[in-house]
C-alpha positions in Angstrom: 224.2 163.5 342.0 224.0 166.5 339.6 220.1 166.6 339.8 220.6 166.9 343.7 222.8 169.9 343.2 220.4 171.5 340.8 217.5 170.9 343.0 219.4 172.5 345.9 220.4 175.5 344.0 217.2 176.2 342.4 215.1 175.9 345.6 217.6 178.0 347.4 217.1 180.7 344.6 213.4 180.4 344.9 213.5 180.9 348.6 215.9 183.8 348.1 213.5 185.4 345.8 210.4 184.8 348.1 212.4 186.2 351.2 213.2 189.3 348.8 209.5 189.7 348.1 208.5 189.2 351.6 210.6 191.7 353.2 210.1 194.2 350.7 213.7 194.9 349.9 217.1 193.0 349.5 218.3 193.4 353.0 218.2 192.3 356.5 217.5 188.6 356.6 217.8 188.2 352.9 221.3 189.8 352.5 222.6 187.3 355.1 220.8 184.4 353.4 222.2 185.4 350.0 225.9 185.7 351.5 225.5 182.3 353.0 224.4 180.8 349.8 227.3 182.5 348.0 229.8 181.3 350.5 228.6 177.7 350.7 228.6 177.4 346.9 231.8 179.0 346.0 234.3 176.2 347.2 231.9 173.3 345.4 231.8 175.6 342.3 235.5 176.0 342.3 236.1 172.5 342.9 233.9 171.6 340.0 235.6 174.0 337.6 238.9 172.5 338.6 237.7 168.9 337.8 236.3 169.9 334.7 239.7 171.5 333.6 241.5 168.3 334.9 239.3 166.2 332.4 240.1 168.3 329.5 237.3 170.8 329.3 238.1 174.0 327.7 238.1 177.1 329.9 235.5 178.7 327.5 233.1 175.8 327.8 233.5 175.7 331.7 232.9 179.5 331.6 229.8 179.0 329.6 228.3 176.3 331.8 228.8 178.5 334.9 227.3 181.5 333.2 224.4 179.4 332.1 224.0 178.2 335.8 224.2 181.8 337.2 221.5 182.9 334.6 219.2 180.0 335.6 219.5 180.9 339.3 218.8 184.6 338.6 215.6 183.7 336.8 214.7 181.3 339.5 215.4 184.1 342.2 213.1 186.4 340.0 210.4 183.7 339.9 210.4 183.1 343.6 210.0 186.8 344.1 207.3 187.2 341.7 205.4 183.9 342.6 205.8 184.0 346.5 206.1 187.7 347.5 202.9 187.6 349.2 203.2 184.2 350.6 202.5 183.6 354.3 205.6 183.0 356.5 204.3 179.4 357.1 204.7 178.7 353.3 208.1 180.4 353.3 209.1 178.1 356.2 208.1 175.0 354.3 210.3 176.3 351.3 213.0 176.8 353.6 212.7 173.0 354.8 212.5 171.7 351.4 215.5 173.6 350.3 217.5 172.6 353.5 216.4 169.0 352.6 217.9 169.4 349.1 221.0 170.8 350.4 221.5 168.1 352.9 221.1 165.4 350.4 223.5 167.1 348.0 226.1 167.1 350.8 225.5 163.7 351.9 226.0 162.2 348.4 228.7 164.5 347.2 230.8 166.3 349.9 230.5 164.3 353.1 231.9 161.0 351.7 235.0 162.7 350.1 235.7 164.5 353.5 235.1 161.4 355.4 237.7 159.5 353.2 240.2 162.4 353.7 239.9 162.5 357.6 236.9 160.8 359.0 237.4 162.4 362.5 237.7 165.9 361.3 234.7 165.3 359.0 232.4 164.7 362.0 233.8 167.8 364.0 233.6 170.2 361.2 230.1 168.9 360.4 229.0 169.6 364.1 230.9 173.0 364.2 229.2 174.2 361.1 225.8 173.1 362.2 226.6 175.2 365.4 227.7 178.2 363.4 224.7 178.1 361.4 222.5 178.1 364.5 224.4 181.0 366.1 224.4 183.0 362.8 220.5 182.4 362.6 219.7 183.4 366.0 222.0 186.3 365.8 220.3 187.5 362.5 216.8 187.2 363.7 217.0 188.8 367.1 
């Protein structure tokens, strides 16, 4: 489970770095993508920190873990920028697909089962509405 979360986070950071290099600056599509990554990971991170605290982890240990995670993702973003800045759009699309697959796998093993146990009807509705919102945002930002 943790391996899926790491794969999703690192692949997203690589894609973000590649987009940053491809579009020449941090803006336009890259800015929205970065915001989406941040907003999608914030609840999961907060929940993880709360769970760590509940099992007795010290605040300093939790902060060190999240700081290290942030550092790894910054390095992955820079690596994506340096390695893929001149990549063709087709390769960037492939990277998006792989990153999306890692995210879906992570959600399917971590988030969806918990949501389904809490309220199986709303879990399905929320998933469908989330996909619709992503579609609208994607088409709004690219037009």
